[in-house]
C-alpha angles and dihedrals in degrees: 000000000000125000129200133184118209128189141182128250095269091043090237097121125050126183124191117209134180134198133185091231144358134313090051096190095074100049105021126136124202111243097185147313140233121209120194117199116235115263114174113210091342091281094143096046124255117349122268117233137202122197121198126192131169114267122227123261123226091278093053097255121128118252112255121241111185120187120242118263089261088059096247113151116256105192093059092045092052091046093052092048091046090236126151093354090161086071092058139068107215119198127182128191120242113271103282123223136179119256100222093195091060099040097043113105 
């Protein structure tokens, strides 16, 4: 089993894929994604994060998300378009905030 992690230009979106053999692009399946929310210069405090993994079907097997032939991630695209959310488990971190006592110099 081979595993690959892909990310976008700003390193805000990460998608983990696996494949039974190389090359992983042809047969890969998306195992989950992490989406960081943009936070320029840390002005809004720590970054918020959303994690997405495939949910299980009635037989206990994870739903399959296969990337498009061009290699574009599917699970993040479906999440953004609010499509087939029942096939995903979406988790968000608690609202982050700075601890001024720790970060004060």
